[in-house]
PDB file of N, CA, C and O in Angstrom:
ATOM      1  N   MET A   1     -15.797  22.183 -19.654  1.00  0.00           N
ATOM      2  CA  MET A   1     -15.005  21.593 -19.686  1.00  0.00           C
ATOM      3  C   MET A   1     -15.310  20.434 -20.678  1.00  0.00           C
ATOM      4  O   MET A   1     -16.247  19.694 -20.381  1.00  0.00           O
ATOM      5  N   ASP A   2     -14.482  20.152 -22.054  1.00  0.00           N
ATOM      6  CA  ASP A   2     -15.294  19.259 -22.699  1.00  0.00           C
ATOM      7  C   ASP A   2     -13.836  17.984 -22.881  1.00  0.00           C
ATOM      8  O   ASP A   2     -12.608  17.907 -22.913  1.00  0.00           O
ATOM      9  N   HIS A   3     -15.283  17.054 -22.966  1.00  0.00           N
ATOM     10  CA  HIS A   3     -14.087  15.652 -23.021  1.00  0.00           C
ATOM     11  C   HIS A   3     -13.116  15.698 -24.254  1.00  0.00           C
ATOM     12  O   HIS A   3     -13.584  15.853 -25.382  1.00  0.00           O
ATOM     13  N   PHE A   4     -11.737  15.561 -24.041  1.00  0.00           N
ATOM     14  CA  PHE A   4     -11.015  15.361 -25.311  1.00  0.00           C
ATOM     15  C   PHE A   4      -9.758  13.975 -25.615  1.00  0.00           C
ATOM     16  O   PHE A   4      -8.613  14.177 -25.213  1.00  0.00           O
ATOM     17  N   THR A   5     -10.007  12.956 -26.153  1.00  0.00           N
ATOM     18  CA  THR A   5      -9.307  11.864 -25.938  1.00  0.00           C
ATOM     19  C   THR A   5      -7.768  12.181 -26.748  1.00  0.00           C
ATOM     20  O   THR A   5      -7.726  12.833 -27.791  1.00  0.00           O
ATOM     21  N   LEU A   6      -6.888  11.769 -26.271  1.00  0.00           N
ATOM     22  CA  LEU A   6      -5.598  12.001 -26.170  1.00  0.00           C
ATOM     23  C   LEU A   6      -5.624  10.741 -26.984  1.00  0.00           C
ATOM     24  O   LEU A   6      -6.409   9.829 -26.725  1.00  0.00           O
ATOM     25  N   VAL A   7      -4.450  10.681 -28.326  1.00  0.00           N
ATOM     26  CA  VAL A   7      -4.481   9.503 -29.032  1.00  0.00           C
ATOM     27  C   VAL A   7      -2.674   8.332 -28.618  1.00  0.00           C
ATOM     28  O   VAL A   7      -2.150   7.392 -29.216  1.00  0.00           O
ATOM     29  N   GLY A   8      -2.326   9.078 -27.378  1.00  0.00           N
ATOM     30  CA  GLY A   8      -1.142   8.779 -26.873  1.00  0.00           C
ATOM     31  C   GLY A   8       0.137   8.257 -27.639  1.00  0.00           C
ATOM     32  O   GLY A   8       0.573   7.106 -27.617  1.00  0.00           O
ATOM     33  N   ARG A   9       0.625   9.294 -28.290  1.00  0.00           N
ATOM     34  CA  ARG A   9       2.034   9.207 -29.125  1.00  0.00           C
ATOM     35  C   ARG A   9       2.399  10.404 -29.176  1.00  0.00           C
ATOM     36  O   ARG A   9       1.671  11.366 -29.417  1.00  0.00           O
ATOM     37  N   GLY A  10       3.834  10.421 -28.895  1.00  0.00           N
ATOM     38  CA  GLY A  10       4.332  11.730 -28.948  1.00  0.00           C
ATOM     39  C   GLY A  10       6.087  11.902 -29.001  1.00  0.00           C
ATOM     40  O   GLY A  10       6.666  10.820 -28.894  1.00  0.00           O
ATOM     41  N   LYS A  11       6.778  12.834 -29.115  1.00  0.00           N
ATOM     42  CA  LYS A  11       8.304  12.498 -29.022  1.00  0.00           C
ATOM     43  C   LYS A  11       8.784  13.246 -27.375  1.00  0.00           C
ATOM     44  O   LYS A  11       8.176  14.094 -26.721  1.00  0.00           O
ATOM     45  N   LEU A  12       9.798  12.698 -27.140  1.00  0.00           N
ATOM     46  CA  LEU A  12      10.398  12.997 -25.752  1.00  0.00           C
ATOM     47  C   LEU A  12      11.353  14.499 -26.296  1.00  0.00           C
ATOM     48  O   LEU A  12      12.191  14.746 -27.163  1.00  0.00           O
ATOM     49  N   VAL A  13      10.711  15.173 -25.318  1.00  0.00           N
ATOM     50  CA  VAL A  13      11.314  16.092 -25.760  1.00  0.00           C
ATOM     51  C   VAL A  13      12.648  17.010 -24.324  1.00  0.00           C
ATOM     52  O   VAL A  13      13.117  18.147 -24.361  1.00  0.00           O
ATOM     53  N   ASP A  14      12.831  16.039 -23.399  1.00  0.00           N
ATOM     54  CA  ASP A  14      13.406  15.989 -22.119  1.00  0.00           C
ATOM     55  C   ASP A  14      13.136  14.787 -21.087  1.00  0.00           C
ATOM     56  O   ASP A  14      12.052  14.321 -20.736  1.00  0.00           O
ATOM     57  N   PHE A  15      14.547  14.391 -20.673  1.00  0.00           N
ATOM     58  CA  PHE A  15      14.814  13.361 -19.440  1.00  0.00           C
ATOM     59  C   PHE A  15      15.193  14.163 -18.903  1.00  0.00           C
ATOM     60  O   PHE A  15      15.389  15.358 -19.126  1.00  0.00           O
ATOM     61  N   VAL A  16      15.430  13.002 -17.498  1.00  0.00           N
ATOM     62  CA  VAL A  16      16.329  12.550 -16.363  1.00  0.00           C
ATOM     63  C   VAL A  16      16.572  11.673 -15.573  1.00  0.00           C
ATOM     64  O   VAL A  16      15.562  11.391 -14.928  1.00  0.00           O
ATOM     65  N   VAL A  17      17.705  10.910 -15.217  1.00  0.00           N
ATOM     66  CA  VAL A  17      17.564   9.491 -15.017  1.00  0.00           C
ATOM     67  C   VAL A  17      17.581   9.719 -13.157  1.00  0.00           C
ATOM     68  O   VAL A  17      18.364  10.408 -12.503  1.00  0.00           O
ATOM     69  N   VAL A  18      16.661   9.042 -12.766  1.00  0.00           N
ATOM     70  CA  VAL A  18      16.650   9.281 -11.403  1.00  0.00           C
ATOM     71  C   VAL A  18      17.316   8.736 -10.541  1.00  0.00           C
ATOM     72  O   VAL A  18      16.860   7.593 -10.560  1.00  0.00           O
ATOM     73  N   GLU A  19      18.373   8.768  -9.512  1.00  0.00           N
ATOM     74  CA  GLU A  19      19.175   8.215  -8.659  1.00  0.00           C
ATOM     75  C   GLU A  19      18.680   7.549  -7.488  1.00  0.00           C
ATOM     76  O   GLU A  19      19.091   6.412  -7.259  1.00  0.00           O
ATOM     77  N   ARG A  20      17.824   8.115  -6.683  1.00  0.00           N
ATOM     78  CA  ARG A  20      17.224   8.128  -5.632  1.00  0.00           C
ATOM     79  C   ARG A  20      15.824   8.379  -5.440  1.00  0.00           C
ATOM     80  O   ARG A  20      15.885   9.596  -5.611  1.00  0.00           O
ATOM     81  N   GLY A  21      14.651   8.169  -5.222  1.00  0.00           N
ATOM     82  CA  GLY A  21      13.493   8.137  -5.312  1.00  0.00           C
ATOM     83  C   GLY A  21      12.925   7.825  -4.138  1.00  0.00           C
ATOM     84  O   GLY A  21      13.433   7.256  -3.172  1.00  0.00           O
ATOM     85  N   PRO A  22      11.779   8.258  -4.295  1.00  0.00           N
ATOM     86  CA  PRO A  22      10.598   8.033  -2.953  1.00  0.00           C
ATOM     87  C   PRO A  22      10.312   6.409  -2.926  1.00  0.00           C
ATOM     88  O   PRO A  22      10.133   5.726  -3.935  1.00  0.00           O
ATOM     89  N   SER A  23      10.305   5.897  -1.466  1.00  0.00           N
ATOM     90  CA  SER A  23      10.062   4.812  -1.383  1.00  0.00           C
ATOM     91  C   SER A  23       8.691   3.709  -2.159  1.00  0.00           C
ATOM     92  O   SER A  23       7.540   4.143  -2.217  1.00  0.00           O
ATOM     93  N   GLY A  24       8.904   2.872  -2.479  1.00  0.00           N
ATOM     94  CA  GLY A  24       8.437   2.302  -3.573  1.00  0.00           C
ATOM     95  C   GLY A  24       8.538   2.220  -4.671  1.00  0.00           C
ATOM     96  O   GLY A  24       7.803   1.582  -5.424  1.00  0.00           O
ATOM     97  N   TYR A  25       9.944   3.180  -5.085  1.00  0.00           N
ATOM     98  CA  TYR A  25      10.137   3.132  -6.694  1.00  0.00           C
ATOM     99  C   TYR A  25      11.418   2.751  -7.091  1.00  0.00           C
ATOM    100  O   TYR A  25      12.450   3.221  -6.614  1.00  0.00           O
ATOM    101  N   LYS A  26      11.338   1.658  -8.214  1.00  0.00           N
ATOM    102  CA  LYS A  26      12.199   0.856  -7.966  1.00  0.00           C
ATOM    103  C   LYS A  26      13.784   1.822  -8.699  1.00  0.00           C
ATOM    104  O   LYS A  26      13.825   2.061  -9.906  1.00  0.00           O
ATOM    105  N   VAL A  27      14.505   2.095  -8.108  1.00  0.00           N
ATOM    106  CA  VAL A  27      15.689   3.120  -9.136  1.00  0.00           C
ATOM    107  C   VAL A  27      17.388   2.436  -9.461  1.00  0.00           C
ATOM    108  O   VAL A  27      18.120   1.736  -8.762  1.00  0.00           O
ATOM    109  N   PRO A  28      17.544   2.990 -10.767  1.00  0.00           N
ATOM    110  CA  PRO A  28      17.193   4.248 -11.335  1.00  0.00           C
ATOM    111  C   PRO A  28      16.347   4.032 -11.911  1.00  0.00           C
ATOM    112  O   PRO A  28      16.140   2.827 -12.057  1.00  0.00           O
ATOM    113  N   TYR A  29      15.184   5.158 -12.697  1.00  0.00           N
ATOM    114  CA  TYR A  29      14.637   5.180 -13.639  1.00  0.00           C
ATOM    115  C   TYR A  29      14.278   6.505 -14.432  1.00  0.00           C
ATOM    116  O   TYR A  29      14.952   7.534 -14.389  1.00  0.00           O
ATOM    117  N   VAL A  30      13.327   6.357 -15.030  1.00  0.00           N
ATOM    118  CA  VAL A  30      13.941   8.168 -16.056  1.00  0.00           C
ATOM    119  C   VAL A  30      12.857   8.396 -15.796  1.00  0.00           C
ATOM    120  O   VAL A  30      11.959   7.604 -15.512  1.00  0.00           O
ATOM    121  N   GLN A  31      12.824  10.120 -15.906  1.00  0.00           N
ATOM    122  CA  GLN A  31      11.145  10.848 -15.590  1.00  0.00           C
ATOM    123  C   GLN A  31      11.567  12.048 -16.597  1.00  0.00           C
ATOM    124  O   GLN A  31      12.489  12.861 -16.529  1.00  0.00           O
ATOM    125  N   ALA A  32      10.463  11.835 -17.630  1.00  0.00           N
ATOM    126  CA  ALA A  32      10.647  12.988 -19.250  1.00  0.00           C
ATOM    127  C   ALA A  32       9.627  14.009 -19.201  1.00  0.00           C
ATOM    128  O   ALA A  32       8.797  14.192 -18.311  1.00  0.00           O
ATOM    129  N   TYR A  33       9.796  14.635 -20.250  1.00  0.00           N
ATOM    130  CA  TYR A  33       8.979  15.295 -20.801  1.00  0.00           C
ATOM    131  C   TYR A  33       8.433  15.161 -22.096  1.00  0.00           C
ATOM    132  O   TYR A  33       9.132  15.711 -22.947  1.00  0.00           O
ATOM    133  N   VAL A  34       7.328  14.565 -22.564  1.00  0.00           N
ATOM    134  CA  VAL A  34       6.480  14.408 -24.081  1.00  0.00           C
ATOM    135  C   VAL A  34       5.967  14.906 -24.479  1.00  0.00           C
ATOM    136  O   VAL A  34       4.903  15.187 -23.927  1.00  0.00           O
ATOM    137  N   LYS A  35       6.311  15.514 -25.933  1.00  0.00           N
ATOM    138  CA  LYS A  35       5.197  16.560 -26.410  1.00  0.00           C
ATOM    139  C   LYS A  35       4.188  15.416 -27.010  1.00  0.00           C
ATOM    140  O   LYS A  35       4.748  14.615 -27.758  1.00  0.00           O
ATOM    141  N   LEU A  36       3.211  15.278 -26.862  1.00  0.00           N
ATOM    142  CA  LEU A  36       1.843  14.822 -27.407  1.00  0.00           C
ATOM    143  C   LEU A  36       1.430  15.622 -28.609  1.00  0.00           C
ATOM    144  O   LEU A  36       1.207  16.825 -28.741  1.00  0.00           O
ATOM    145  N   VAL A  37       1.380  14.360 -29.656  1.00  0.00           N
ATOM    146  CA  VAL A  37       1.144  14.891 -31.544  1.00  0.00           C
ATOM    147  C   VAL A  37      -0.354  15.737 -31.280  1.00  0.00           C
ATOM    148  O   VAL A  37      -0.678  16.684 -31.997  1.00  0.00           O
ATOM    149  N   ASP A  38      -0.931  15.398 -30.503  1.00  0.00           N
ATOM    150  CA  ASP A  38      -2.082  16.071 -29.896  1.00  0.00           C
ATOM    151  C   ASP A  38      -2.329  17.396 -29.189  1.00  0.00           C
ATOM    152  O   ASP A  38      -3.422  17.758 -28.754  1.00  0.00           O
ATOM    153  N   GLY A  39      -1.008  18.185 -29.113  1.00  0.00           N
ATOM    154  CA  GLY A  39      -0.903  19.001 -28.566  1.00  0.00           C
ATOM    155  C   GLY A  39       0.595  19.231 -27.343  1.00  0.00           C
ATOM    156  O   GLY A  39       1.717  19.703 -27.524  1.00  0.00           O
ATOM    157  N   PRO A  40      -0.302  18.449 -25.722  1.00  0.00           N
ATOM    158  CA  PRO A  40      -0.084  18.696 -24.588  1.00  0.00           C
ATOM    159  C   PRO A  40       1.444  18.246 -24.692  1.00  0.00           C
ATOM    160  O   PRO A  40       2.030  17.526 -25.501  1.00  0.00           O
ATOM    161  N   LYS A  41       1.989  19.156 -23.226  1.00  0.00           N
ATOM    162  CA  LYS A  41       3.596  18.188 -22.791  1.00  0.00           C
ATOM    163  C   LYS A  41       3.232  17.916 -21.449  1.00  0.00           C
ATOM    164  O   LYS A  41       2.774  18.606 -20.538  1.00  0.00           O
ATOM    165  N   ILE A  42       3.661  16.339 -21.610  1.00  0.00           N
ATOM    166  CA  ILE A  42       3.203  15.802 -20.111  1.00  0.00           C
ATOM    167  C   ILE A  42       4.755  15.464 -19.713  1.00  0.00           C
ATOM    168  O   ILE A  42       5.733  15.149 -20.391  1.00  0.00           O
ATOM    169  N   TYR A  43       4.549  15.666 -18.347  1.00  0.00           N
ATOM    170  CA  TYR A  43       5.585  14.682 -17.342  1.00  0.00           C
ATOM    171  C   TYR A  43       5.439  13.332 -16.778  1.00  0.00           C
ATOM    172  O   TYR A  43       4.498  13.073 -16.028  1.00  0.00           O
ATOM    173  N   THR A  44       6.472  12.316 -17.158  1.00  0.00           N
ATOM    174  CA  THR A  44       5.695  10.642 -17.639  1.00  0.00           C
ATOM    175  C   THR A  44       7.028  10.224 -16.945  1.00  0.00           C
ATOM    176  O   THR A  44       7.837  11.040 -16.505  1.00  0.00           O
ATOM    177  N   MET A  45       7.157   9.031 -16.898  1.00  0.00           N
ATOM    178  CA  MET A  45       8.100   8.034 -16.643  1.00  0.00           C
ATOM    179  C   MET A  45       8.388   7.880 -17.681  1.00  0.00           C
ATOM    180  O   MET A  45       7.802   8.593 -18.495  1.00  0.00           O
ATOM    181  N   LEU A  46       9.188   7.116 -18.089  1.00  0.00           N
ATOM    182  CA  LEU A  46       9.757   6.112 -19.075  1.00  0.00           C
ATOM    183  C   LEU A  46      10.001   4.523 -19.033  1.00  0.00           C
ATOM    184  O   LEU A  46      10.697   4.189 -18.073  1.00  0.00           O
ATOM    185  N   SER A  47       9.577   3.463 -19.871  1.00  0.00           N
ATOM    186  CA  SER A  47       9.855   2.301 -19.535  1.00  0.00           C
ATOM    187  C   SER A  47      10.803   2.031 -20.967  1.00  0.00           C
ATOM    188  O   SER A  47      11.005   2.996 -21.704  1.00  0.00           O
ATOM    189  N   GLY A  48      11.335   0.761 -21.296  1.00  0.00           N
ATOM    190  CA  GLY A  48      11.777   0.094 -22.297  1.00  0.00           C
ATOM    191  C   GLY A  48      13.294   1.021 -22.611  1.00  0.00           C
ATOM    192  O   GLY A  48      14.074   0.749 -23.523  1.00  0.00           O
ATOM    193  N   VAL A  49      13.414   1.807 -21.922  1.00  0.00           N
ATOM    194  CA  VAL A  49      15.182   2.356 -21.804  1.00  0.00           C
ATOM    195  C   VAL A  49      16.237   2.353 -21.248  1.00  0.00           C
ATOM    196  O   VAL A  49      16.008   1.579 -20.318  1.00  0.00           O
ATOM    197  N   GLU A  50      17.018   2.596 -21.168  1.00  0.00           N
ATOM    198  CA  GLU A  50      18.502   2.123 -20.424  1.00  0.00           C
ATOM    199  C   GLU A  50      18.281   3.306 -19.325  1.00  0.00           C
ATOM    200  O   GLU A  50      18.157   4.482 -19.668  1.00  0.00           O
ATOM    201  N   PRO A  51      18.248   2.917 -18.102  1.00  0.00           N
ATOM    202  CA  PRO A  51      18.057   4.554 -16.917  1.00  0.00           C
ATOM    203  C   PRO A  51      19.616   5.052 -17.273  1.00  0.00           C
ATOM    204  O   PRO A  51      20.133   5.285 -16.181  1.00  0.00           O
ATOM    205  N   ILE A  52      20.373   5.257 -18.110  1.00  0.00           N
ATOM    206  CA  ILE A  52      21.261   5.987 -18.462  1.00  0.00           C
ATOM    207  C   ILE A  52      21.313   7.036 -19.513  1.00  0.00           C
ATOM    208  O   ILE A  52      20.575   7.028 -20.498  1.00  0.00           O
ATOM    209  N   GLU A  53      22.226   7.953 -19.262  1.00  0.00           N
ATOM    210  CA  GLU A  53      22.098   9.285 -19.900  1.00  0.00           C
ATOM    211  C   GLU A  53      22.292   8.854 -21.158  1.00  0.00           C
ATOM    212  O   GLU A  53      21.780   9.750 -21.829  1.00  0.00           O
ATOM    213  N   SER A  54      22.666   8.129 -21.819  1.00  0.00           N
ATOM    214  CA  SER A  54      22.862   8.319 -23.628  1.00  0.00           C
ATOM    215  C   SER A  54      21.333   6.737 -23.484  1.00  0.00           C
ATOM    216  O   SER A  54      21.536   5.998 -24.448  1.00  0.00           O
ATOM    217  N   GLY A  55      20.675   6.447 -23.031  1.00  0.00           N
ATOM    218  CA  GLY A  55      19.615   5.596 -23.157  1.00  0.00           C
ATOM    219  C   GLY A  55      18.146   6.120 -23.815  1.00  0.00           C
ATOM    220  O   GLY A  55      17.574   5.487 -24.703  1.00  0.00           O
ATOM    221  N   PRO A  56      17.642   7.346 -23.253  1.00  0.00           N
ATOM    222  CA  PRO A  56      16.754   7.822 -24.161  1.00  0.00           C
ATOM    223  C   PRO A  56      16.978   8.787 -25.374  1.00  0.00           C
ATOM    224  O   PRO A  56      16.804   9.892 -24.858  1.00  0.00           O
ATOM    225  N   LYS A  57      17.228   8.965 -26.525  1.00  0.00           N
ATOM    226  CA  LYS A  57      17.126   9.828 -27.355  1.00  0.00           C
ATOM    227  C   LYS A  57      16.346  10.663 -27.592  1.00  0.00           C
ATOM    228  O   LYS A  57      15.176  10.284 -27.648  1.00  0.00           O
ATOM    229  N   ILE A  58      16.656  12.266 -27.855  1.00  0.00           N
ATOM    230  CA  ILE A  58      15.795  13.163 -27.198  1.00  0.00           C
ATOM    231  C   ILE A  58      15.114  13.310 -29.577  1.00  0.00           C
ATOM    232  O   ILE A  58      15.719  13.359 -30.648  1.00  0.00           O
ATOM    233  N   GLY A  59      13.356  13.316 -29.049  1.00  0.00           N
ATOM    234  CA  GLY A  59      13.051  12.958 -30.281  1.00  0.00           C
ATOM    235  C   GLY A  59      12.519  12.168 -30.887  1.00  0.00           C
ATOM    236  O   GLY A  59      11.948  12.074 -31.974  1.00  0.00           O
ATOM    237  N   GLU A  60      12.945  11.121 -29.434  1.00  0.00           N
ATOM    238  CA  GLU A  60      12.507   9.866 -30.676  1.00  0.00           C
ATOM    239  C   GLU A  60      10.963   9.952 -29.840  1.00  0.00           C
ATOM    240  O   GLU A  60      10.470  10.491 -28.848  1.00  0.00           O
ATOM    241  N   SER A  61      10.486   8.802 -31.250  1.00  0.00           N
ATOM    242  CA  SER A  61       8.647   9.386 -30.972  1.00  0.00           C
ATOM    243  C   SER A  61       8.792   8.131 -29.981  1.00  0.00           C
ATOM    244  O   SER A  61       9.700   7.300 -29.982  1.00  0.00           O
ATOM    245  N   MET A  62       7.366   8.218 -28.901  1.00  0.00           N
ATOM    246  CA  MET A  62       7.131   7.347 -27.884  1.00  0.00           C
ATOM    247  C   MET A  62       5.694   7.087 -27.822  1.00  0.00           C
ATOM    248  O   MET A  62       4.878   7.581 -28.600  1.00  0.00           O
ATOM    249  N   GLU A  63       5.330   6.025 -26.547  1.00  0.00           N
ATOM    250  CA  GLU A  63       3.533   5.893 -26.824  1.00  0.00           C
ATOM    251  C   GLU A  63       3.431   5.148 -25.503  1.00  0.00           C
ATOM    252  O   GLU A  63       4.162   4.452 -24.798  1.00  0.00           O
ATOM    253  N   MET A  64       2.352   5.554 -25.493  1.00  0.00           N
ATOM    254  CA  MET A  64       1.897   5.654 -23.386  1.00  0.00           C
ATOM    255  C   MET A  64       1.398   3.696 -23.445  1.00  0.00           C
ATOM    256  O   MET A  64       0.784   2.898 -24.153  1.00  0.00           O
ATOM    257  N   ILE A  65       1.902   3.743 -22.622  1.00  0.00           N
ATOM    258  CA  ILE A  65       1.801   1.774 -21.775  1.00  0.00           C
ATOM    259  C   ILE A  65       1.236   2.640 -20.691  1.00  0.00           C
ATOM    260  O   ILE A  65       1.273   3.775 -20.218  1.00  0.00           O
ATOM    261  N   ILE A  66       0.457   0.945 -20.515  1.00  0.00           N
ATOM    262  CA  ILE A  66       0.293   0.825 -18.682  1.00  0.00           C
ATOM    263  C   ILE A  66       1.209  -0.261 -18.426  1.00  0.00           C
ATOM    264  O   ILE A  66       1.460  -1.287 -19.059  1.00  0.00           O
ATOM    265  N   ASP A  67       1.825   0.412 -16.902  1.00  0.00           N
ATOM    266  CA  ASP A  67       3.184  -0.295 -17.224  1.00  0.00           C
ATOM    267  C   ASP A  67       3.122   0.107 -15.206  1.00  0.00           C
ATOM    268  O   ASP A  67       2.505   1.044 -14.701  1.00  0.00           O
ATOM    269  N   VAL A  68       3.914  -0.884 -14.501  1.00  0.00           N
ATOM    270  CA  VAL A  68       3.705  -0.873 -12.754  1.00  0.00           C
ATOM    271  C   VAL A  68       4.850   0.156 -12.933  1.00  0.00           C
ATOM    272  O   VAL A  68       5.919   0.147 -13.544  1.00  0.00           O
ATOM    273  N   ILE A  69       4.058   1.237 -11.986  1.00  0.00           N
ATOM    274  CA  ILE A  69       4.718   3.028 -11.570  1.00  0.00           C
ATOM    275  C   ILE A  69       5.459   2.562 -10.182  1.00  0.00           C
ATOM    276  O   ILE A  69       6.498   3.220 -10.130  1.00  0.00           O
ATOM    277  N   ARG A  70       5.345   1.519  -8.788  1.00  0.00           N
ATOM    278  CA  ARG A  70       5.544   1.926  -8.052  1.00  0.00           C
ATOM    279  C   ARG A  70       5.165   0.623  -7.250  1.00  0.00           C
ATOM    280  O   ARG A  70       4.147   0.019  -7.587  1.00  0.00           O
ATOM    281  N   CYS A  71       6.051   0.091  -6.048  1.00  0.00           N
ATOM    282  CA  CYS A  71       5.229  -1.097  -5.239  1.00  0.00           C
ATOM    283  C   CYS A  71       5.010  -0.258  -3.727  1.00  0.00           C
ATOM    284  O   CYS A  71       5.917   0.420  -3.244  1.00  0.00           O
ATOM    285  N   GLU A  72       3.614  -0.424  -3.049  1.00  0.00           N
ATOM    286  CA  GLU A  72       3.564   0.021  -2.027  1.00  0.00           C
ATOM    287  C   GLU A  72       2.709  -1.426  -1.362  1.00  0.00           C
ATOM    288  O   GLU A  72       1.804  -2.119  -1.824  1.00  0.00           O
ATOM    289  N   ASP A  73       3.460  -1.476  -0.111  1.00  0.00           N
ATOM    290  CA  ASP A  73       3.439  -2.525   1.093  1.00  0.00           C
ATOM    291  C   ASP A  73       3.040  -3.675  -0.155  1.00  0.00           C
ATOM    292  O   ASP A  73       1.893  -4.080   0.036  1.00  0.00           O
ATOM    293  N   GLY A  74       3.487  -4.114  -1.004  1.00  0.00           N
ATOM    294  CA  GLY A  74       3.445  -5.788  -1.731  1.00  0.00           C
ATOM    295  C   GLY A  74       2.785  -5.802  -2.908  1.00  0.00           C
ATOM    296  O   GLY A  74       2.831  -6.752  -3.691  1.00  0.00           O
ATOM    297  N   ILE A  75       1.852  -4.285  -3.173  1.00  0.00           N
ATOM    298  CA  ILE A  75       1.042  -4.151  -3.999  1.00  0.00           C
ATOM    299  C   ILE A  75       1.809  -3.317  -5.405  1.00  0.00           C
ATOM    300  O   ILE A  75       2.687  -2.454  -5.414  1.00  0.00           O
ATOM    301  N   ASP A  76       1.126  -3.928  -6.445  1.00  0.00           N
ATOM    302  CA  ASP A  76       1.701  -2.992  -7.504  1.00  0.00           C
ATOM    303  C   ASP A  76       0.828  -2.123  -8.047  1.00  0.00           C
ATOM    304  O   ASP A  76      -0.267  -2.545  -8.421  1.00  0.00           O
ATOM    305  N   ILE A  77       1.215  -0.574  -8.199  1.00  0.00           N
ATOM    306  CA  ILE A  77       0.199   0.297  -8.137  1.00  0.00           C
ATOM    307  C   ILE A  77       0.788   0.824  -9.848  1.00  0.00           C
ATOM    308  O   ILE A  77       1.799   1.379 -10.280  1.00  0.00           O
ATOM    309  N   VAL A  78      -0.595   0.238 -10.489  1.00  0.00           N
ATOM    310  CA  VAL A  78      -0.117   0.749 -12.055  1.00  0.00           C
ATOM    311  C   VAL A  78      -0.469   2.279 -12.707  1.00  0.00           C
ATOM    312  O   VAL A  78      -1.452   2.850 -12.235  1.00  0.00           O
ATOM    313  N   GLY A  79      -0.013   2.680 -13.339  1.00  0.00           N
ATOM    314  CA  GLY A  79      -1.228   3.291 -14.517  1.00  0.00           C
ATOM    315  C   GLY A  79       0.199   3.969 -15.851  1.00  0.00           C
ATOM    316  O   GLY A  79       0.941   3.070 -16.245  1.00  0.00           O
ATOM    317  N   TRP A  80       0.390   4.910 -16.232  1.00  0.00           N
ATOM    318  CA  TRP A  80       0.603   5.063 -17.709  1.00  0.00           C
ATOM    319  C   TRP A  80       1.854   5.292 -17.386  1.00  0.00           C
ATOM    320  O   TRP A  80       2.282   5.611 -16.276  1.00  0.00           O
ATOM    321  N   LYS A  81       2.656   5.068 -18.723  1.00  0.00           N
ATOM    322  CA  LYS A  81       4.865   5.649 -18.681  1.00  0.00           C
ATOM    323  C   LYS A  81       4.419   5.819 -20.558  1.00  0.00           C
ATOM    324  O   LYS A  81       3.361   5.590 -21.145  1.00  0.00           O
ATOM    325  N   PHE A  82       5.461   6.203 -20.944  1.00  0.00           N
ATOM    326  CA  PHE A  82       5.665   5.930 -21.974  1.00  0.00           C
ATOM    327  C   PHE A  82       7.019   5.237 -22.223  1.00  0.00           C
ATOM    328  O   PHE A  82       8.008   5.234 -21.490  1.00  0.00           O
ATOM    329  N   GLN A  83       6.813   4.561 -23.604  1.00  0.00           N
ATOM    330  CA  GLN A  83       7.966   3.829 -23.854  1.00  0.00           C
ATOM    331  C   GLN A  83       8.625   4.262 -25.391  1.00  0.00           C
ATOM    332  O   GLN A  83       8.168   5.331 -25.797  1.00  0.00           O
ATOM    333  N   PRO A  84       9.470   3.707 -26.167  1.00  0.00           N
ATOM    334  CA  PRO A  84       9.789   4.107 -27.730  1.00  0.00           C
ATOM    335  C   PRO A  84       8.462   3.430 -28.122  1.00  0.00           C
ATOM    336  O   PRO A  84       7.674   2.688 -27.535  1.00  0.00           O
ATOM    337  N   GLU A  85       8.546   4.134 -29.690  1.00  0.00           N
ATOM    338  CA  GLU A  85       7.081   3.629 -30.294  1.00  0.00           C
ATOM    339  C   GLU A  85       7.887   2.685 -30.708  1.00  0.00           C
ATOM    340  O   GLU A  85       9.081   2.906 -30.909  1.00  0.00           O
ATOM    341  N   ALA A  86       7.124   1.096 -30.947  1.00  0.00           N
ATOM    342  CA  ALA A  86       7.117   0.228 -31.599  1.00  0.00           C
ATOM    343  C   ALA A  86       7.094   0.771 -33.200  1.00  0.00           C
ATOM    344  O   ALA A  86       6.350   1.716 -33.461  1.00  0.00           O
ATOM    345  N   ILE A  87       7.745   0.292 -34.047  1.00  0.00           N
ATOM    346  CA  ILE A  87       7.670   1.190 -35.288  1.00  0.00           C
ATOM    347  C   ILE A  87       7.738  -0.284 -36.175  1.00  0.00           C
ATOM    348  O   ILE A  87       7.713  -0.265 -37.406  1.00  0.00           O
TER     349      ILE A  87
END
């Protein structure tokens, strides 16, 4: 296996607004598929969009950020999410 660095940008392919999530996740939130410019399609959470069906836009340019994913026993768990790309 070879190391490959991803750019962290792509286009929104599809999404769902989650109304009831696992313990520690603040609802509602948006889960989505983002097709990276480097090739792979990934499943991720979105930030910076309204968690409603008319919030995110299919085909919208997205960029990766590091943000809080959930809270566990009062501790913020961080990871990668995507948000609309700042142009």
